[in-house]
N, CA, C and O atoms as a GROMACS GRO file, in nm:
protein
  492
    1MET      N    1 -22.663  -1.819  -2.615
    1MET     CA    2 -22.521  -1.806  -2.642
    1MET      C    3 -22.501  -1.712  -2.761
    1MET      O    4 -22.575  -1.714  -2.859
    2ALA      N    5 -22.400  -1.632  -2.748
    2ALA     CA    6 -22.365  -1.540  -2.856
    2ALA      C    7 -22.273  -1.612  -2.955
    2ALA      O    8 -22.205  -1.709  -2.920
    3GLN      N    9 -22.272  -1.564  -3.077
    3GLN     CA   10 -22.186  -1.620  -3.181
    3GLN      C   11 -22.087  -1.512  -3.223
    3GLN      O   12 -22.123  -1.395  -3.239
    4VAL      N   13 -21.961  -1.552  -3.242
    4VAL     CA   14 -21.856  -1.460  -3.281
    4VAL      C   15 -21.778  -1.525  -3.394
    4VAL      O   16 -21.754  -1.646  -3.392
    5THR      N   17 -21.738  -1.445  -3.490
    5THR     CA   18 -21.653  -1.493  -3.598
    5THR      C   19 -21.514  -1.436  -3.576
    5THR      O   20 -21.496  -1.315  -3.562
    6VAL      N   21 -21.414  -1.525  -3.572
    6VAL     CA   22 -21.275  -1.483  -3.552
    6VAL      C   23 -21.190  -1.538  -3.666
    6VAL      O   24 -21.228  -1.634  -3.734
    7THR      N   25 -21.076  -1.475  -3.686
    7THR     CA   26 -20.983  -1.519  -3.791
    7THR      C   27 -20.850  -1.552  -3.726
    7THR      O   28 -20.790  -1.470  -3.656
    8ILE      N   29 -20.803  -1.675  -3.753
    8ILE     CA   30 -20.672  -1.720  -3.704
    8ILE      C   31 -20.598  -1.780  -3.822
    8ILE      O   32 -20.647  -1.872  -3.888
    9ASN      N   33 -20.480  -1.726  -3.847
    9ASN     CA   34 -20.396  -1.773  -3.957
    9ASN      C   35 -20.470  -1.766  -4.092
    9ASN      O   36 -20.458  -1.855  -4.176
   10GLY      N   37 -20.546  -1.659  -4.108
   10GLY     CA   38 -20.615  -1.638  -4.234
   10GLY      C   39 -20.742  -1.720  -4.251
   10GLY      O   40 -20.809  -1.710  -4.355
   11LYS      N   41 -20.776  -1.799  -4.154
   11LYS     CA   42 -20.898  -1.882  -4.162
   11LYS      C   43 -21.002  -1.829  -4.065
   11LYS      O   44 -20.970  -1.786  -3.954
   12THR      N   45 -21.127  -1.833  -4.109
   12THR     CA   46 -21.236  -1.780  -4.029
   12THR      C   47 -21.303  -1.894  -3.952
   12THR      O   48 -21.330  -2.001  -4.007
   13TYR      N   49 -21.330  -1.867  -3.824
   13TYR     CA   50 -21.395  -1.966  -3.738
   13TYR      C   51 -21.512  -1.899  -3.667
   13TYR      O   52 -21.502  -1.786  -3.620
   14ARG      N   53 -21.622  -1.970  -3.662
   14ARG     CA   54 -21.739  -1.921  -3.589
   14ARG      C   55 -21.740  -1.991  -3.454
   14ARG      O   56 -21.732  -2.114  -3.445
   15MET      N   57 -21.750  -1.911  -3.347
   15MET     CA   58 -21.743  -1.964  -3.212
   15MET      C   59 -21.858  -1.913  -3.128
   15MET      O   60 -21.912  -1.805  -3.152
   16ALA      N   61 -21.896  -1.992  -3.030
   16ALA     CA   62 -22.000  -1.952  -2.935
   16ALA      C   63 -21.934  -1.905  -2.807
   16ALA      O   64 -21.826  -1.952  -2.769
   17CYS      N   65 -21.999  -1.812  -2.741
   17CYS     CA   66 -21.949  -1.764  -2.611
   17CYS      C   67 -22.068  -1.711  -2.531
   17CYS      O   68 -22.178  -1.695  -2.583
   18GLU      N   69 -22.042  -1.685  -2.405
   18GLU     CA   70 -22.145  -1.628  -2.318
   18GLU      C   71 -22.181  -1.488  -2.368
   18GLU      O   72 -22.098  -1.417  -2.424
   19GLU      N   73 -22.306  -1.450  -2.346
   19GLU     CA   74 -22.350  -1.315  -2.382
   19GLU      C   75 -22.261  -1.214  -2.309
   19GLU      O   76 -22.233  -1.231  -2.191
   20GLY      N   77 -22.218  -1.112  -2.379
   20GLY     CA   78 -22.134  -1.009  -2.321
   20GLY      C   79 -21.985  -1.038  -2.330
   20GLY      O   80 -21.903  -0.952  -2.299
   21GLN      N   81 -21.949  -1.159  -2.372
   21GLN     CA   82 -21.808  -1.197  -2.381
   21GLN      C   83 -21.755  -1.193  -2.525
   21GLN      O   84 -21.644  -1.239  -2.552
   22GLU      N   85 -21.835  -1.139  -2.615
   22GLU     CA   86 -21.796  -1.139  -2.756
   22GLU      C   87 -21.663  -1.069  -2.780
   22GLU      O   88 -21.576  -1.123  -2.848
   23GLN      N   89 -21.647  -0.948  -2.727
   23GLN     CA   90 -21.524  -0.873  -2.751
   23GLN      C   91 -21.405  -0.942  -2.687
   23GLN      O   92 -21.296  -0.944  -2.744
   24ASN      N   93 -21.425  -1.000  -2.570
   24ASN     CA   94 -21.317  -1.072  -2.504
   24ASN      C   95 -21.270  -1.189  -2.591
   24ASN      O   96 -21.150  -1.212  -2.604
   25LEU      N   97 -21.364  -1.263  -2.650
   25LEU     CA   98 -21.328  -1.374  -2.737
   25LEU      C   99 -21.256  -1.324  -2.862
   25LEU      O  100 -21.159  -1.386  -2.907
   26ARG      N  101 -21.302  -1.214  -2.917
   26ARG     CA  102 -21.232  -1.156  -3.033
   26ARG      C  103 -21.088  -1.118  -2.997
   26ARG      O  104 -20.995  -1.144  -3.073
   27ASP      N  105 -21.072  -1.055  -2.880
   27ASP     CA  106 -20.939  -1.014  -2.835
   27ASP      C  107 -20.848  -1.136  -2.814
   27ASP      O  108 -20.731  -1.133  -2.852
   28LEU      N  109 -20.902  -1.240  -2.753
   28LEU     CA  110 -20.822  -1.362  -2.731
   28LEU      C  111 -20.780  -1.425  -2.864
   28LEU      O  112 -20.665  -1.466  -2.881
   29ALA      N  113 -20.874  -1.431  -2.958
   29ALA     CA  114 -20.843  -1.489  -3.089
   29ALA      C  115 -20.737  -1.405  -3.161
   29ALA      O  116 -20.648  -1.459  -3.226
   30GLU      N  117 -20.749  -1.274  -3.148
   30GLU     CA  118 -20.651  -1.185  -3.212
   30GLU      C  119 -20.512  -1.206  -3.151
   30GLU      O  120 -20.411  -1.206  -3.222
   31ARG      N  121 -20.508  -1.222  -3.021
   31ARG     CA  122 -20.379  -1.246  -2.955
   31ARG      C  123 -20.320  -1.380  -2.998
   31ARG      O  124 -20.201  -1.390  -3.025
   32PHE      N  125 -20.404  -1.482  -3.003
   32PHE     CA  126 -20.357  -1.614  -3.046
   32PHE      C  127 -20.308  -1.608  -3.191
   32PHE      O  128 -20.207  -1.668  -3.226
   33ASP      N  129 -20.380  -1.535  -3.274
   33ASP     CA  130 -20.340  -1.519  -3.414
   33ASP      C  131 -20.204  -1.451  -3.424
   33ASP      O  132 -20.126  -1.480  -3.515
   34SER      N  133 -20.175  -1.360  -3.330
   34SER     CA  134 -20.044  -1.294  -3.333
   34SER      C  135 -19.933  -1.394  -3.301
   34SER      O  136 -19.824  -1.385  -3.358
   35TYR      N  137 -19.960  -1.490  -3.212
   35TYR     CA  138 -19.861  -1.595  -3.186
   35TYR      C  139 -19.836  -1.678  -3.312
   35TYR      O  140 -19.722  -1.707  -3.348
   36VAL      N  141 -19.945  -1.714  -3.377
   36VAL     CA  142 -19.932  -1.792  -3.501
   36VAL      C  143 -19.852  -1.711  -3.603
   36VAL      O  144 -19.766  -1.765  -3.672
   37GLY      N  145 -19.881  -1.582  -3.612
   37GLY     CA  146 -19.809  -1.495  -3.706
   37GLY      C  147 -19.660  -1.487  -3.674
   37GLY      O  148 -19.577  -1.490  -3.764
   38GLN      N  149 -19.626  -1.476  -3.547
   38GLN     CA  150 -19.485  -1.473  -3.506
   38GLN      C  151 -19.414  -1.601  -3.548
   38GLN      O  152 -19.302  -1.597  -3.600
   39LEU      N  153 -19.479  -1.712  -3.525
   39LEU     CA  154 -19.419  -1.842  -3.561
   39LEU      C  155 -19.406  -1.855  -3.712
   39LEU      O  156 -19.306  -1.907  -3.763
   40LYS      N  157 -19.506  -1.807  -3.782
   40LYS     CA  158 -19.502  -1.814  -3.929
   40LYS      C  159 -19.387  -1.730  -3.983
   40LYS      O  160 -19.317  -1.770  -4.075
   41ASP      N  161 -19.368  -1.611  -3.922
   41ASP     CA  162 -19.256  -1.525  -3.962
   41ASP      C  163 -19.122  -1.593  -3.934
   41ASP      O  164 -19.028  -1.581  -4.012
   42ALA      N  165 -19.115  -1.663  -3.820
   42ALA     CA  166 -18.989  -1.725  -3.779
   42ALA      C  167 -18.959  -1.853  -3.856
   42ALA      O  168 -18.843  -1.879  -3.890
   43PHE      N  169 -19.061  -1.933  -3.885
   43PHE     CA  170 -19.039  -2.066  -3.944
   43PHE      C  171 -19.094  -2.083  -4.084
   43PHE      O  172 -19.068  -2.183  -4.150
   44GLY      N  173 -19.170  -1.984  -4.130
   44GLY     CA  174 -19.231  -1.997  -4.263
   44GLY      C  175 -19.353  -2.088  -4.258
   44GLY      O  176 -19.408  -2.116  -4.152
   45GLU      N  177 -19.392  -2.133  -4.376
   45GLU     CA  178 -19.510  -2.220  -4.387
   45GLU      C  179 -19.470  -2.362  -4.347
   45GLU      O  180 -19.409  -2.436  -4.425
   46ILE      N  181 -19.504  -2.399  -4.225
   46ILE     CA  182 -19.470  -2.534  -4.177
   46ILE      C  183 -19.594  -2.618  -4.151
   46ILE      O  184 -19.586  -2.726  -4.092
   47GLY      N  185 -19.706  -2.570  -4.195
   47GLY     CA  186 -19.832  -2.642  -4.178
   47GLY      C  187 -19.918  -2.578  -4.071
   47GLY      O  188 -19.870  -2.539  -3.965
   48ASP      N  189 -20.047  -2.569  -4.102
   48ASP     CA  190 -20.141  -2.503  -4.010
   48ASP      C  191 -20.146  -2.572  -3.875
   48ASP      O  192 -20.145  -2.507  -3.770
   49GLN      N  193 -20.153  -2.703  -3.877
   49GLN     CA  194 -20.164  -2.775  -3.751
   49GLN      C  195 -20.040  -2.756  -3.664
   49GLN      O  196 -20.050  -2.735  -3.544
   50ARG      N  197 -19.924  -2.763  -3.724
   50ARG     CA  198 -19.800  -2.746  -3.649
   50ARG      C  199 -19.790  -2.604  -3.594
   50ARG      O  200 -19.750  -2.585  -3.479
   51LEU      N  201 -19.826  -2.504  -3.675
   51LEU     CA  202 -19.825  -2.366  -3.628
   51LEU      C  203 -19.920  -2.348  -3.508
   51LEU      O  204 -19.886  -2.282  -3.410
   52THR      N  205 -20.038  -2.407  -3.519
   52THR     CA  206 -20.137  -2.395  -3.413
   52THR      C  207 -20.088  -2.462  -3.285
   52THR      O  208 -20.103  -2.407  -3.176
   53VAL      N  209 -20.030  -2.581  -3.298
   53VAL     CA  210 -19.977  -2.650  -3.181
   53VAL      C  211 -19.864  -2.571  -3.119
   53VAL      O  212 -19.860  -2.555  -2.997
   54MET      N  213 -19.773  -2.520  -3.198
   54MET     CA  214 -19.661  -2.443  -3.146
   54MET      C  215 -19.711  -2.316  -3.077
   54MET      O  216 -19.660  -2.278  -2.971
   55ALA      N  217 -19.811  -2.249  -3.135
   55ALA     CA  218 -19.868  -2.130  -3.073
   55ALA      C  219 -19.935  -2.167  -2.941
   55ALA      O  220 -19.924  -2.093  -2.843
   56GLY      N  221 -20.004  -2.281  -2.938
   56GLY     CA  222 -20.066  -2.327  -2.814
   56GLY      C  223 -19.962  -2.352  -2.706
   56GLY      O  224 -19.984  -2.320  -2.589
   57VAL      N  225 -19.849  -2.409  -2.744
   57VAL     CA  226 -19.741  -2.434  -2.648
   57VAL      C  227 -19.685  -2.300  -2.598
   57VAL      O  228 -19.656  -2.287  -2.479
   58MET      N  229 -19.670  -2.203  -2.685
   58MET     CA  230 -19.621  -2.071  -2.643
   58MET      C  231 -19.717  -2.007  -2.542
   58MET      O  232 -19.674  -1.951  -2.441
   59VAL      N  233 -19.846  -2.016  -2.571
   59VAL     CA  234 -19.945  -1.958  -2.482
   59VAL      C  235 -19.941  -2.030  -2.347
   59VAL      O  236 -19.948  -1.967  -2.241
   60THR      N  237 -19.930  -2.162  -2.350
   60THR     CA  238 -19.924  -2.240  -2.227
   60THR      C  239 -19.800  -2.205  -2.146
   60THR      O  240 -19.804  -2.198  -2.024
   61ASP      N  241 -19.688  -2.182  -2.215
   61ASP     CA  242 -19.565  -2.143  -2.148
   61ASP      C  243 -19.584  -2.009  -2.079
   61ASP      O  244 -19.542  -1.991  -1.964
   62GLU      N  245 -19.646  -1.914  -2.147
   62GLU     CA  246 -19.672  -1.783  -2.086
   62GLU      C  247 -19.764  -1.797  -1.966
   62GLU      O  248 -19.744  -1.732  -1.863
   63LEU      N  249 -19.866  -1.881  -1.980
   63LEU     CA  250 -19.959  -1.904  -1.870
   63LEU      C  251 -19.886  -1.962  -1.751
   63LEU      O  252 -19.908  -1.918  -1.638
   64GLN      N  253 -19.802  -2.060  -1.773
   64GLN     CA  254 -19.725  -2.121  -1.664
   64GLN      C  255 -19.638  -2.018  -1.594
   64GLN      O  256 -19.631  -2.015  -1.471
   65GLU      N  257 -19.572  -1.935  -1.672
   65GLU     CA  258 -19.487  -1.831  -1.614
   65GLU      C  259 -19.571  -1.732  -1.532
   65GLU      O  260 -19.531  -1.692  -1.423
   66ALA      N  261 -19.687  -1.695  -1.585
   66ALA     CA  262 -19.775  -1.603  -1.513
   66ALA      C  263 -19.823  -1.667  -1.383
   66ALA      O  264 -19.828  -1.600  -1.280
   67LEU      N  265 -19.858  -1.793  -1.386
   67LEU     CA  266 -19.903  -1.863  -1.266
   67LEU      C  267 -19.790  -1.874  -1.163
   67LEU      O  268 -19.814  -1.861  -1.043
   68ARG      N  269 -19.668  -1.898  -1.210
   68ARG     CA  270 -19.553  -1.904  -1.120
   68ARG      C  271 -19.533  -1.769  -1.051
   68ARG      O  272 -19.508  -1.762  -0.931
   69ARG      N  273 -19.543  -1.661  -1.129
   69ARG     CA  274 -19.527  -1.528  -1.072
   69ARG      C  275 -19.639  -1.495  -0.974
   69ARG      O  276 -19.616  -1.432  -0.871
   70ILE      N  277 -19.760  -1.539  -1.005
   70ILE     CA  278 -19.873  -1.516  -0.914
   70ILE      C  279 -19.847  -1.588  -0.782
   70ILE      O  280 -19.870  -1.531  -0.675
   71ARG      N  281 -19.800  -1.713  -0.788
   71ARG     CA  282 -19.769  -1.786  -0.665
   71ARG      C  283 -19.661  -1.715  -0.583
   71ARG      O  284 -19.670  -1.707  -0.461
   72MET      N  285 -19.559  -1.664  -0.651
   72MET     CA  286 -19.453  -1.590  -0.582
   72MET      C  287 -19.510  -1.464  -0.516
   72MET      O  288 -19.478  -1.433  -0.402
   73LEU      N  289 -19.594  -1.391  -0.590
   73LEU     CA  290 -19.653  -1.268  -0.536
   73LEU      C  291 -19.745  -1.299  -0.418
   73LEU      O  292 -19.749  -1.224  -0.321
   74GLU      N  293 -19.820  -1.410  -0.428
   74GLU     CA  294 -19.906  -1.450  -0.316
   74GLU      C  295 -19.823  -1.483  -0.193
   74GLU      O  296 -19.861  -1.447  -0.081
   75ALA      N  297 -19.709  -1.551  -0.213
   75ALA     CA  298 -19.620  -1.582  -0.100
   75ALA      C  299 -19.564  -1.453  -0.041
   75ALA      O  300 -19.558  -1.438   0.081
   76ASP      N  301 -19.522  -1.360  -0.127
   76ASP     CA  302 -19.471  -1.230  -0.079
   76ASP      C  303 -19.580  -1.156  -0.001
   76ASP      O  304 -19.553  -1.097   0.104
   77LEU      N  305 -19.702  -1.160  -0.052
   77LEU     CA  306 -19.813  -1.093   0.014
   77LEU      C  307 -19.838  -1.153   0.152
   77LEU      O  308 -19.862  -1.081   0.248
   78GLU      N  309 -19.832  -1.285   0.160
   78GLU     CA  310 -19.853  -1.352   0.288
   78GLU      C  311 -19.743  -1.312   0.388
   78GLU      O  312 -19.771  -1.289   0.505
   79THR      N  313 -19.619  -1.304   0.340
   79THR     CA  314 -19.508  -1.260   0.425
   79THR      C  315 -19.532  -1.117   0.473
   79THR      O  316 -19.512  -1.087   0.591
   80LEU      N  317 -19.574  -1.030   0.382
   80LEU     CA  318 -19.600  -0.891   0.419
   80LEU      C  319 -19.715  -0.881   0.520
   80LEU      O  320 -19.711  -0.800   0.612
   81ARG      N  321 -19.818  -0.963   0.500
   81ARG     CA  322 -19.929  -0.962   0.596
   81ARG      C  323 -19.880  -1.004   0.735
   81ARG      O  324 -19.919  -0.945   0.836
   82GLY      N  325 -19.794  -1.106   0.738
   82GLY     CA  326 -19.738  -1.149   0.866
   82GLY      C  327 -19.657  -1.038   0.931
   82GLY      O  328 -19.668  -1.015   1.051
   83SER      N  329 -19.575  -0.971   0.851
   83SER     CA  330 -19.495  -0.859   0.903
   83SER      C  331 -19.584  -0.747   0.954
   83SER      O  332 -19.558  -0.688   1.058
   84ARG      N  333 -19.689  -0.718   0.879
   84ARG     CA  334 -19.783  -0.613   0.920
   84ARG      C  335 -19.848  -0.652   1.052
   84ARG      O  336 -19.861  -0.569   1.142
   85ASP      N  337 -19.891  -0.778   1.063
   85ASP     CA  338 -19.957  -0.822   1.186
   85ASP      C  339 -19.861  -0.813   1.305
   85ASP      O  340 -19.901  -0.773   1.415
   86ASP      N  341 -19.735  -0.851   1.284
   86ASP     CA  342 -19.635  -0.839   1.390
   86ASP      C  343 -19.616  -0.693   1.430
   86ASP      O  344 -19.611  -0.661   1.549
   87ALA      N  345 -19.606  -0.606   1.332
   87ALA     CA  346 -19.586  -0.463   1.359
   87ALA      C  347 -19.706  -0.406   1.434
   87ALA      O  348 -19.690  -0.327   1.526
   88LEU      N  349 -19.827  -0.446   1.393
   88LEU     CA  350 -19.947  -0.397   1.462
   88LEU      C  351 -19.949  -0.447   1.606
   88LEU      O  352 -19.986  -0.373   1.697
   89GLY      N  353 -19.910  -0.572   1.625
   89GLY     CA  354 -19.906  -0.626   1.761
   89GLY      C  355 -19.808  -0.549   1.848
   89GLY      O  356 -19.839  -0.517   1.963
   90LYS      N  357 -19.691  -0.520   1.794
   90LYS     CA  358 -19.591  -0.443   1.869
   90LYS      C  359 -19.642  -0.301   1.896
   90LYS      O  360 -19.621  -0.248   2.005
   91ALA      N  361 -19.708  -0.242   1.798
   91ALA     CA  362 -19.760  -0.106   1.816
   91ALA      C  363 -19.867  -0.104   1.925
   91ALA      O  364 -19.870  -0.013   2.008
   92PHE      N  365 -19.956  -0.204   1.925
   92PHE     CA  366 -20.060  -0.210   2.028
   92PHE      C  367 -19.997  -0.231   2.166
   92PHE      O  368 -20.041  -0.171   2.264
   93SER      N  369 -19.894  -0.316   2.174
   93SER     CA  370 -19.825  -0.338   2.301
   93SER      C  371 -19.758  -0.210   2.348
   93SER      O  372 -19.767  -0.175   2.466
   94ALA      N  373 -19.691  -0.141   2.258
   94ALA     CA  374 -19.624  -0.016   2.293
   94ALA      C  375 -19.726   0.088   2.338
   94ALA      O  376 -19.702   0.164   2.432
   95GLU      N  377 -19.839   0.092   2.270
   95GLU     CA  378 -19.944   0.188   2.306
   95GLU      C  379 -20.000   0.157   2.445
   95GLU      O  380 -20.022   0.248   2.525
   96ALA      N  381 -20.021   0.030   2.474
   96ALA     CA  382 -20.071  -0.010   2.605
   96ALA      C  383 -19.969   0.025   2.714
   96ALA      O  384 -20.006   0.075   2.820
   97GLU      N  385 -19.842  -0.001   2.688
   97GLU     CA  386 -19.736   0.030   2.785
   97GLU      C  387 -19.728   0.181   2.807
   97GLU      O  388 -19.712   0.226   2.920
   98LEU      N  389 -19.738   0.259   2.700
   98LEU     CA  390 -19.735   0.404   2.712
   98LEU      C  391 -19.853   0.454   2.795
   98LEU      O  392 -19.838   0.540   2.881
   99ALA      N  393 -19.971   0.397   2.769
   99ALA     CA  394 -20.090   0.437   2.845
   99ALA      C  395 -20.071   0.402   2.993
   99ALA      O  396 -20.108   0.480   3.081
  100ARG      N  397 -20.012   0.285   3.020
  100ARG     CA  398 -19.988   0.246   3.159
  100ARG      C  399 -19.892   0.343   3.227
  100ARG      O  400 -19.915   0.383   3.342
  101GLN      N  401 -19.786   0.382   3.157
  101GLN     CA  402 -19.688   0.475   3.213
  101GLN      C  403 -19.748   0.613   3.235
  101GLN      O  404 -19.723   0.676   3.338
  102VAL      N  405 -19.826   0.660   3.140
  102VAL     CA  406 -19.891   0.791   3.154
  102VAL      C  407 -19.985   0.789   3.274
  102VAL      O  408 -19.990   0.885   3.351
  103HIS      N  409 -20.060   0.681   3.289
  103HIS     CA  410 -20.151   0.667   3.403
  103HIS      C  411 -20.073   0.668   3.535
  103HIS      O  412 -20.113   0.732   3.632
  104SER      N  413 -19.961   0.597   3.537
  104SER     CA  414 -19.877   0.592   3.658
  104SER      C  415 -19.824   0.730   3.692
  104SER      O  416 -19.826   0.771   3.808
  105ILE      N  417 -19.776   0.802   3.592
  105ILE     CA  418 -19.724   0.937   3.613
  105ILE      C  419 -19.835   1.030   3.661
  105ILE      O  420 -19.814   1.113   3.750
  106ALA      N  421 -19.954   1.015   3.602
  106ALA     CA  422 -20.068   1.098   3.644
  106ALA      C  423 -20.102   1.072   3.790
  106ALA      O  424 -20.132   1.166   3.863
  107GLU      N  425 -20.098   0.946   3.833
  107GLU     CA  426 -20.126   0.914   3.973
  107GLU      C  427 -20.022   0.977   4.066
  107GLU      O  428 -20.054   1.029   4.173
  108ARG      N  429 -19.894   0.972   4.021
  108ARG     CA  430 -19.788   1.031   4.103
  108ARG      C  431 -19.804   1.181   4.113
  108ARG      O  432 -19.783   1.240   4.220
  109ILE      N  433 -19.840   1.244   4.003
  109ILE     CA  434 -19.862   1.390   4.003
  109ILE      C  435 -19.977   1.425   4.096
  109ILE      O  436 -19.969   1.522   4.170
  110GLU      N  437 -20.085   1.346   4.092
  110GLU     CA  438 -20.200   1.370   4.180
  110GLU      C  439 -20.160   1.355   4.326
  110GLU      O  440 -20.202   1.431   4.413
  111ALA      N  441 -20.076   1.252   4.352
  111ALA     CA  442 -20.031   1.231   4.490
  111ALA      C  443 -19.948   1.350   4.538
  111ALA      O  444 -19.966   1.396   4.651
  112VAL      N  445 -19.859   1.400   4.454
  112VAL     CA  446 -19.777   1.516   4.491
  112VAL      C  447 -19.868   1.637   4.511
  112VAL      O  448 -19.850   1.714   4.605
  113GLY      N  449 -19.966   1.654   4.422
  113GLY     CA  450 -20.060   1.766   4.435
  113GLY      C  451 -20.139   1.758   4.564
  113GLY      O  452 -20.163   1.859   4.629
  114ALA      N  453 -20.180   1.635   4.600
  114ALA     CA  454 -20.256   1.618   4.724
  114ALA      C  455 -20.169   1.653   4.845
  114ALA      O  456 -20.216   1.717   4.939
  115LYS      N  457 -20.040   1.612   4.843
  115LYS     CA  458 -19.950   1.643   4.953
  115LYS      C  459 -19.927   1.793   4.962
  115LYS      O  460 -19.922   1.850   5.071
  116LEU      N  461 -19.914   1.858   4.848
  116LEU     CA  462 -19.894   2.003   4.847
  116LEU      C  463 -20.017   2.076   4.900
  116LEU      O  464 -20.005   2.178   4.967
  117ALA      N  465 -20.134   2.023   4.869
  117ALA     CA  466 -20.257   2.088   4.914
  117ALA      C  467 -20.271   2.072   5.064
  117ALA      O  468 -20.326   2.160   5.130
  118GLN      N  469 -20.223   1.961   5.120
  118GLN     CA  470 -20.234   1.938   5.265
  118GLN      C  471 -20.132   2.022   5.342
  118GLN      O  472 -20.157   2.064   5.455
  119ALA      N  473 -20.018   2.044   5.280
  119ALA     CA  474 -19.914   2.122   5.348
  119ALA      C  475 -19.955   2.270   5.344
  119ALA      O  476 -19.987   2.326   5.239
  120LYS      N  477 -19.951   2.331   5.461
  120LYS     CA  478 -19.988   2.472   5.463
  120LYS      C  479 -19.859   2.553   5.476
  120LYS      O  480 -19.773   2.524   5.559
  121PRO      N  481 -19.849   2.653   5.394
  121PRO     CA  482 -19.728   2.733   5.401
  121PRO      C  483 -19.723   2.814   5.532
  121PRO      O  484 -19.825   2.862   5.580
  122ALA      N  485 -19.606   2.825   5.587
  122ALA     CA  486 -19.587   2.902   5.711
  122ALA      C  487 -19.587   3.050   5.678
  122ALA      O  488 -19.528   3.094   5.580
  123LYS      N  489 -19.655   3.127   5.766
  123LYS     CA  490 -19.662   3.273   5.742
  123LYS      C  491 -19.587   3.350   5.843
  123LYS      O  492 -19.583   3.473   5.836
   0.00000   0.00000   0.00000
């Protein structure tokens, strides 16, 4: 396990993380510290524990909103997939019908050509 030192609300914390995740943990701690800083600016010194809890609630609120949006986007994607599948089905049906009609016309043209070949012009 890797060790990372982060600073939140002016206090230093040593944390463990998976190898290769050090920068990600630093970035997360920096973002969390910005929430604490915003709250501190808005409410002043109201206690470290209260600031941390309030920042945690803010992060959780953002996470909930992001998850709600993800669910909405997944539902939209599923609707679009259904629409695409319907459109592809219609396109394949139209293509098959067109091929059938072209084949029918080709048979009729061949029949007319055969009749013309059998008919001998009068001289």
